[in-house]
N, C-alpha and C positions, 0 to 999 in steps of 0.2 A: 420966284413965282413960275408955276408951270403954265404952259399954253393951255388955252380952253379945251382943245381937242384932247390933250393928254389927261386933263382932269376928268372929262367925260369917260374916257376909256378905263381909267383907274376905278371909277365908281361902278361901272358895270362889272368889272372883275370882282369887286368886293361882294356885290349882290349875288353873283354866281357862286362864289365860295361859300357864302352863307347858306345858299340853298342846298348845295351839295353836302355840307356838313350837317345841316339840320335833317336832310333826308336820310343820311347814314345813321344818325342818332335815333330817328324814329324806326329805322329798319332793325337796329340792334335791340333796342327796347329792354324791358326788364321782364323777369320770369313772374308771371302772376300765379302760376299753379304747377305743381310737380305731380304728374300722374304715373302710377306704377302698374304695369300690366304684366300678366304671366305668372304671378305668384300663386302657389297652392298652399304651401305649409308656412311660409315666412310672412310675417306681417309687413304691409307696405312701409310702415313707419321704421321698421328695421332697415329696409332698403334705403330710405331717405337719410337715415342716420349715418350711412357711409358716404353720402354725397358731399362734395366741397362747395356746393351751391344751395341756396335756400330761396323760397319764394320772396320776390322783391329784389333779388340780385340780378345783375345784368347777365346776358348770355356770353359768358367769357370762355373762349375756346381752351385756354390753359386749364382752367378750373374743371371744365367738363372732362378734359383728357384725364386729369388726375382722379376724378370721380370714377371714370370708366376703369382705370387700373385697380383702384381700391376695391371695387365690386369683384373683379376677377380674383384679387388676391385673397378674398374671404374663403374661396373654395366652395361656396354655397351654390355657385351658378356655372352651368355649362356654357351659356352664351349671355352677352349683355349688349343691347343696342340702344342709342339715344335718338329721339326724333323730335322735331319741333313742329307744333301747329299753332301758329300765331304766337301769343304770349305763353302757351302751355309747353312745358317740357315733358315728353313722354319717355319713360324708361321701361323698355321691353326686356324681360329676363326669362331665361329657361333654367329652372332649378335643376341642380344635380339630384339624382335619385337617392333614396335611402336604401341601404343594404338590409334586405329581409333575412337572408341566410348565406352563410359561407360554408364551403365544402372543399375538400381535397380529394382528387381521384388519381389513382395510379401510384400513390405512395405506399411503399412496402417496407422499405429500409428505415424510414423515419415516420413515426406515427403522427396522426393528425393533431393530437394534443401538443406535441413538441413544435409543429409547424404553427399552430394557432398562437402559441407563446411568442413565436418569432415575427409574425406579421403585426402591422399596426392597425389595419382595418378590422372592424368588429360589426356584428349585426346591430342595427339601429344607428349606425354612423353614416355620415354623408359619404357617398361614393365619388371619388375623383380619379381621373386617369393618372395623375402625378403619383398619388399614394399607391395605386395598383402597381405602377412601374417600379416604385421603390420597394414594395413588398415582393414583387418577383425577384428583384435583385437580392433581398435578404434570403429568400428561399434557395436561390442558386448558391449563395455563399455558404449556407448551411450544408448543402449537398457537397460542395467542394471541400469543406472541412471534413466531411466524411469520406473524401477521396473519390467523389463521382463528379469529374469535370465535364462528362459528356451529358449531364442532366439538362433537360429542357423544361420550361414552365410556360404554359399558355393560359392566360386568363380568359374565361368565357362569361358573358353576361346573359342572364335570361330575364327579359323584361316582364314585369308584373303590373297589375292595375294599381292606380293611385301613386304612380311615379316611384315604384319600389322595384328592386332587382335582386336576383339571386347571384351571387358571385361564386364561380367554380374555378379553381385552379387545376388545370389538367396537367399532370406532371409525367414526364417520361424520365425515369430515374437513370437509365443507361448503365453501363458496366463500371465496375471499379476502375479508377484511373490509377494503374500501378506505377512502379518505378521499373523501367525496362533495363536501365543501365545506370550505374554510378561510376564516373570516371574522375581521375585526379591528374592534374597537370602541374609539373614542377617538383613532384616528390622524387627524391633520389634515395633517401635513407630507408624508407619504408615502402613496401610494394602496395599495390591497390588493394589486395585482399586483406592485408593488415589493417589498412586505414578503413576499409569497409566494416571490419569488426570493431573499430573504435567509435563509430557513430551509431545513432539509433536508427536511421532510415536504412532499409534493407531493399535489395533487389527482389522483384517478385519471383517466387518459386512455389511449387505445388505444396511443399511441406509447411508453408506459412499460412495455411487456411484458417488457423485460429489466431492469427496475429494481424494487426493493422499497420505494423511498421513498414510494410512494403507498399502502402498507399501514400500518395504524394500529399504532404502537408507543409505549407510554407513556414508555419511556426516551428515545425520539427527541423526544418533545414536551418533555421537560425540557431536552434539548439545544437545542431550538429557542427556548426562553425565553432561554438564554444567547446564542444567535446574534442574537436581536432586540436584546438589551441591547448586545451588541458593535456591531451596526449602527448604533444610534442614538448610542452613545458615540463612535464613530469619526467621526460627523458632527456633533458639537458638543453633543448633548443630554445633558449631564452629569447631569441630574436624572431621567433616564428610568427607569421601572420597568415591569414586567409585573405587573399587578394580579392577573390569573388567567388560567388556560388550562383551558378546559372541553371535554371530549370527550363527545358525546352519541350513543349507539348507537341507530340507527333501529330501529323495532319488529321488522322482519324480520331483524335482526342481519346485514345485508349491507354496512353502511357507517357511517361516523362523520361527524358535523358537528362541526368543531373551532372554537372561538371564543377568540381571544386578546383580552383587555381591557387596554388600554395606558393609560399616563399619560406623555405625552411630555415635559412640562416645557418650559422655555425653551432657546433655543439659545445656545451660548456661543462666543466667540472667544478665541484666545490673547491674553493681555495681554503684560506684560513677560516676556521669555525670557532668563533669566541662567543662566551656568555659574559655579559656585563650586568651586574646587579648593583642597584642602589638602595636595596632593602637592608635594614638594620639587622645584624647578627645573622646574615645569610651567606653561606659560602657557595659561590656560584657553581663550584664542582659538584656539589650534591645533586645538581640537575643535569650533569653530563650524561648520565645513563638515559635520560629522556630524549637526547639527540641521538637518533639511531642512524647517523651517517657521519662521514669524516672526510677530511681533506683527501682529494683524489677520487672521490665517488662522483658519479654523474649527478649534475645538478637537478633537482626536482622540487617544484613548488609544493606538491603534495606532501613531500616529506617534511618541509618547513612547517606547514600548517599542522601536521600531526604532532610535531615536536612542541610547537607552541601550546596545542591542546593538552598534551601530556604534562608539560610544565605547569600550566595553569591549575590543573587538577592537583598535582603534587603540592604546589604552593598553598592551594586552598586547604588541603589536608594538614599542612604544617602550621595553619593558622594565619596565613597572609591572605586576608579576604580581599584586600584592595590592591590588585596588581594590574600593570599594563605592560604587555610584551610586545615590542615592536621589532621586526626584522629589518636591519640596516643592511642593504645590499650594495656592494662595490663591484661593478662589473668591469673586468679587465679584458677588453675585446682583443688586444694584442696577444695576450697569454691564454685566452679563451677559458678563464676561470672566473668564478663569482666568490668573492670574499663575503662572509656572512657574520654579522654580529647580532646576536639576540639581546636586545637592550631591555632589561627588566627594571621597571620603575614602579614607585609606589603610585598607584591610581588614586583618584579622588575618593574620599571616604563617602560611600553611598549606602543608604539604608533602604529597606523595602517599605514604601509608604502603604501599599495595598496590592492585592491580587484581584485582578478583574477577569471573570470567566464569562465567555459568551458562546453562543451556538449550541449549548446543551438544552434541548427542549425536554427530553425525558429524564435524562441522568441528573441526579440531584447534585448541587454544588459541593456538598460535603464529600461525595465520592471522589471528586478530583482534588479538593483541598487536602484530604488525608494522605494523598501521594506526594505532596510537596515536602521537600527537605527544607524549605524556607517558610517563615511566617512573617506577618506584618511586624515591622520593628527590628527584624534581624539585620545584621550587616550583609549587604549583597555579596554573593559568592558565586562565581561563574561555575565552579565545579558542582556545587549544590543544584544550581539551576539546571545544568545539563543532566544530573541524576534525576531531577524531578521530571524533566521531559521524557526520559527513558521510562520512568515508572508510569507515566500517564499513557504513553504509547504502548506499554506492555499490557495495559488493561484490555486492549483489543475491542474496545467499545465504540471506536470512532474510525471513520474513513480517514479523517485528517485531524491532527492534533499539533498545533503550532504553539510554542511557548517562546516568548520574547520579553524583553524589558525596554521600556521607554522612559523618557524624562518625566520626573514627578513635578510636584508643585513648587519645589525648591531644588537648588543645585545639588544638594546632598540627599536627595530622595529619588527613588525609581519606582515605577509601577510595572508589575509583572503582568502581562496580558496572555490570556489563554483563549485561543480560538479553536473550537472543535467542530467537526461535522459528524453527527451520529450516523451509525449504520445499524442494520438489523442485528440483534443479538440473539434472536430466537432462531432455532434450527429444528425442522422436521426433516430428518434425512433417512434415506433408505440406502442400504449398502449391499454390494455383492462382491465376491472375491474368490480367490483360489490360492491355496498355498500347499506346498508339499507335505506340511505337517498337519494342517487342519482339513485338507481337502476343500470342497466347495463350502463357501461361507456366505450367510446372509445375515443382514443386520438391519434393525429399525431403531431409531433413536430420537427422542424428544428432549431438547435441551434449551434452556434459557440462561444466558450468562450474565444477564443484568436485570434481575427480576424486579419489576416496579421501579426501575431506575436506582435502586439501592446498591447495585453491585453484587448481589447475592446470585448464586449459581444453583440450579436444579436440573437434574438429569434423570431420565428413565430410559433404559435400553434393554433390548432383547437381541441375543446372538444365537444363531443356530448354524452349526457346522457338522462335517462328518464325524467329529470327535468331541464336540463340546456343545452344550446348550446352556445358556446363561441368561438370567434377567437380574437387573440391579437397579436400585434407586438410591440417589445420593442428593444431598443438600449441603451447601457450603455458605457460611456467613463470613466474609473476609475480615470484617471488623466487629467482632462480637462485643456488645454493650459499648459501642463507639470507642473501642480500644483497639490497638494494633495487635489483636488476637484473632486468629481465625478459628472457627469452630464448625463442625459438620458431622454428619452421620451417613452411613451406608447400610443398605439392606441388600442382601444378595442370596441368589439360589443358583447353584452351578452343578451341572451333571457332566462328567468327563468319561470318555471311552478310552481306556488304557490297554485294550486287548492286544494291540499290536506290539506293545512294549513289555507289558506286565500281566496279562491274563486277568484283569479285574477292571471294574468301573468304580468310580467313587461319586458321591453326591454330597454337596456341601450347602448348608443353609445357615446364615448368620446375620449378625448385626455388629457394625463397628462405629465407634465414636472417635473423634480426633480434635486436637487443639494444637495450633501452631502460633509461634510468636517470634519476633526478631530479638536476638541478643545483641546484634550489632548490624550495621548496614549490610554486611555480607554473610553474617552467621544467623541461621534460623534453627529453631528447635520445634520438633513436633512430637506431642504426647498422644498415644493412641490406646484404645482398648477395643477388643473384639471378643465376641463369643459365638461359637459356631458348633453345629452338629455335623459330624462327618460319618458317612455310611460307606463301608466297603461292600460292594454287591456284585452279582453276576460273576462270581469267582469261578473259574474253569475247574473241573474235576482234576485235570492233570497239571494244575498250577503248582507253583512252588509251595512247599509246606508252610513257608513263612508267610506267604500271602494268605493261604487258607486259615492260618492261625489268627491273622488280622481281620478277617471277615466279621462284619457286624457293625454296630454303631457306637461312636465315642463323642463325647463333648469336650471341647477345647476352649479354655478361657485365658486370654493372652493380654497382658498390658506391656506396652513398649514405648520406645522413644527413638527419635532420629535427630542427629545434629547434621546440618548441611551448610557447608561453607562454600559460597559460590562467588568466583571472581572471573567468570566467563564474560565475554563481550556481548554474547547473545544466548539465550536459552534454547532458541529454536535451531540456528545454524551457527554454532560458535566457530570462530577462527582464531581467537586468542584467548588465553586465560586457562583457568583450571577449577575444579571443584573437589571437595573432600566430603566424605560422608561416613558417619559412624551410627550404627543402629544397634539396638538390643531389645530382646523380647523376653518376658518371663511368663511361663505358663504354670498355673498351679492354684491361683486364687479362685477355686471352683473348678468344675470340670474333671475329666479323667486323665488329662495329660499333665506331666510334671517336667519341665525342662527350662533351660536357659539358652538363648540364641542370640549371640553377638555377631555383627557383620560390619565390614568396612568396605569402602569403594572410593575410587578416585579416577579423575580423567584429566588430561593435560593437552591443550591445543596449542599449535604453533603455526603461523602462516609463513611458509617457506618462501613463496612468491605468489603473485597474483593468481588465485585459483587453486593453489596447491596448499593443502592443510594437512599437517601431521598431527596424529592424535595418538596418545599412549594412555591406556586405561587398564584398571585391574580392580578386582573385587575378591573378597574372601568371606567366608562365614563358617560357623560351626553350630551344632546344636548338642547340648550335653544334657542327659537325663538326670533328674533329681530323684534318685531312688527307683526310677522306673526306666525300662528300656524305651527307646524312641520308636513310636509306631510309624508304619510306612507312610502314612498320610502327613506326618510331620517332618519327613526327611527332605533333602535336596535332591532334585533331578536336574542335570544339566545336559547340554548338547542342542543341536538344532540351532536356534538363533543365538544361544549364549555360548556355544562353542562350535563354530562351523567346521564342517568335515566330519562330524559325528551326528548320528540321528539323535532326535529328542530321547533322553533316557539311554543313549547309546554307549555311554561309559560309566564306570563306576561299578560298585558291587553287583554281582549277577550270580543267579543260580544256573550253572552251566548244564544241568540235567534237563531244565525246562527252557532255558533261555530268557527267563523272566529278569527284568531290571528291578532291583530292590531298593534303589536310592542309597544316599550316603549321609553321614553326619558331619562331614568336614569337606570343604571344596575351596578351590581358588581358580581364577581365570585371569588372564592377561592378554591384551591385544595391542598390537602396533599397526596402525592403519594409515595409508596415505590416500587422500582423495585428490583427484586432479581432473582438469578439463581434458577432453579428447580431440580438441582442435575443431570441433564442429561449430556451425554458426550459434550465436548465443541464444537464438530463439528455438534451438533444439536442445531441450533441457535434459542432457544426458551427462552424468558425472561417473568417471571411473574410480575404482577403489582397488588398491592392492593391500593385502593384509597378511599377518602372521599372528596366529593365536595359539596359546597354550593353556593347560590347566589340568586339574585332577579332581577326583571325587572319591572318597574312601571312608572307611570306619564306620561299620555297623555293629550292633550288639550281638547278632546272631553269629554262630560259628558252625562249621561243619565241612566235610570233604567236598560237598557239591557247590560251596560258595567261593568264589573268587573275589578277593577284596584286597587290592594293592594300592599304594599311593603314588605310583610311578607317573611321571610326566607324560601327558599326551599333547601332541602339537599338530598343527595344520597350517597350510599356506593356500592363498588362492587369490583370485581376481574377481571383482564384482562390478555390476553396473546399477546405478540408481537412475530412474527415469520418471520425471513428472510428466506423465502422458495425459491426454484428454480423458481416459477412462480411469484415472487415478494414479497414485504412485505404484511404480513397478520396481521390484528389487530382484536381481538375479545374482546368484553366487556360484562360482565354480571353485571347489576347494579340494584338497587332497590331504588326508591325514598321514603324516610321515613318521609320527611317533604315536604307537598305539599298542594295546595288549590284543592277544589273540581272540579273546571273548568279546572285544568291543564291537559295536555296530557302527559302521561308517556310512557316509553318503558323500557323493561328488557333487551333485546338482541340487541347488535350492532356489526355489522360485515362488514369488508371491506378488499378488496385485490386488487392488481393491478400488472401489469408487463409490461416490456418494452422489445422489441426484435428487 
C-alpha cells in the first residue's frame, strides 16, 4: 500500500501526461487537403500522384521528406517547397521550362547536325540543368575525339514567355591538340624512330596537314600498344609487354607528350618446327612448303598465322573441308628458342545452314550472294569463305564488308553473316593533268558502278589533251541473264594527233561488244567483237610515202578472245602471285582489213621483304596479214609508258628521210622492277622504283632504202618515284637507253600527274 501523499502525486502525473499526449496528437493531426500551387503546364493531380501522403494521412515527417525527393527526381521542377496551414498541406512548385529552340554557335569543325545527334535535349523537352551539364560533357568528348582538347562549351539560356527558353551552346573549338613528342622508355633493341614508325600515332609536323594521325586520340593509343606488341612479337620478342602508355597534356592544352614504357625481354628463335596431322591419307610433308620459316629463323607470330592460313587453304583445295590447325608452342627460355608443332586435326563436320545479309539498303541481296563460293547446304570450308570475302570486298560497293560465321541451330550447322555498309557508287568527276606524252589533259566522267543496286556499270567520259580527243560510252552487266557471264558494249570516238612522231592524225569511231565468263576460279575468258572506221587525215606533204599511201578511210571488223589466269593476291597493288594472258584477234569478217593478231603477256610478283616487291613482266604480239599488207593504223607502236627510255613510237621501223615512225608487225617487251620504301614516314606516300626494260619492234610489209627495220634488242634502265599526292597520283621516271639504234628516238625524263575533284 502506497502512502496517501504518493497516491495523490502519481494521479497528478498521469493527468499531466494525458494532457501532453493529447495536445501533441491534436497538434499533429491529419491532412484534410493537399493544395498544389505554382503549376502551369502540369496537372495538380500529377503532382499529387508523386506524393507519399494522401488526404486523411497524418503529417509524417519521413513520408513528406520522401515526397519532396520524389518530386525533385522527376526533373519536372526547378524548386519544390511544402507548407502547412492548419490541416492543409500546400505544395509550392516552380516548373522547369520547356525548350523552345536549340542552337549551336561557333562550331565550324563539327556541323550542327552531328552535334544535335550527340546531345539528349531536344525542342519541346523539359529543360534541366543536369541534362545540360551532361550534354556539355558529350559535346566536349566529341571534340576531344576530333583532337581538340582546348574546346570549351558555354550553355546560354534565353527566357521566353509561357515558361519557355531557347538553349544556345556557345562553342569555342580551339586549336587541334597535336602530339608534340612520342618517347619510349626501356627500348634497347629498336630506336625511337623505328618504334614511331610501327605505331599509328605520329608526332605533329607540317607535312601531315591531310592526316589526323598526329592528333591525340586515347583509342588510338590503345591500338598503338597492340601494334608495338605485334612488332616485337613478329621479331622474336615473345616475352615483350607494354608496361604503360602515359599521355600528358601541356599546360596550355595545345599538345600532348606521350610516353610508352616497354619491357622487351629476350629474343627467341624458332626451334624444331613439326607438322602433325591426324587426317586420313594426308602426308604432312605435303604442307611443308606452306611453312615459310625453319629452325634457326627469328620467331614470328605473324609467320605462324600466315602458315596456318596457307595450310587451311591448301587443305580446302585438297578436299579436307573440316580441319582445325592449332599451333602448339614450347618456349625454352634457357635456350631462347620456341619449338613449334602445327597440330592438324579433323574439325567437326559443319554445314552451312543459311547466309544472312544485312546492311545493304540499295544493293540487292543477289548481288552479294552470287559472289559466294558457298551456298546453303554446302560443307563449310574456310578457304571458300575467305575467297567469298575477297570477292565481296572486290566489288568496291561498300565502305565495310564483314563476312563471318556463327553457330547455327545445331552443333553441325553454321550461319554465315554478312554485314556491309554501303557507300556512294556514283561518280561525277572532273580531271586535269599533265604528261610528257599527252601534254595538258582534261577529263570529265560520269560513272555509276552499281546501277539500281544490280551491280551494273555505266560510264560516259570525255578526254581532251594536246594530242588526243576522246569520248566513249560503256555499259557492263556482270551477271548476264543471272549467270556468271559478263556482257557489255562500248561506243567510242577518238581523234589523235601523231604529228610529232609520224606526220599524220587519225580518227576512229566504232562499237565493241564483249562477253566474259569464268572457266575456273582463277581462269577467265573474254570474247569480244568490234567494228570501227579509221581515217588517216592531215597528212603532211613531206610525210613518208608509206603514210601518204595510207591516207583515207578504212573499216575494220575484229573478233577476238582473251584467256586470263590470275593468281595475284591483289588486282590493285599485288605483292605476291602472277598472271598469264593470251589473246587473239581475227579481222576479215567484213571491213577492209584482213589479219590475225595473237598476243601473250605475264607478270610475276614476289615480296622480298616488307615494302619491297620484285616484279617480272613481259608481253609479246604479232599481226599477220591474210592476203593483204598491214595498214599503219593496225600496227603496234611502243615506247613511252610501254618501254621507258624511248619516246612514244620512238623505236621500230622508221623512214629515215622524214623521221616518221611507221609502226611494226611484231614486238616484245620485258621488265624487271623493284619497288621499295624510301625510309620516309608512312604518311608521306612516296615509293621508289628501280627498273630495267628491254624489247623490240620490227617487221613491216613495206621495203625500200629509206626504211630502217631491224629486230635488235633495245634496253633501258632507270629509277622512278610514285607519289599519291593530294592533287592525284604523280609518276616520275628517269631512264637511259643503253641499247638502241641510231635512228631511235629516246627520252630521259617522263612525268605525269592527274587529279579528280
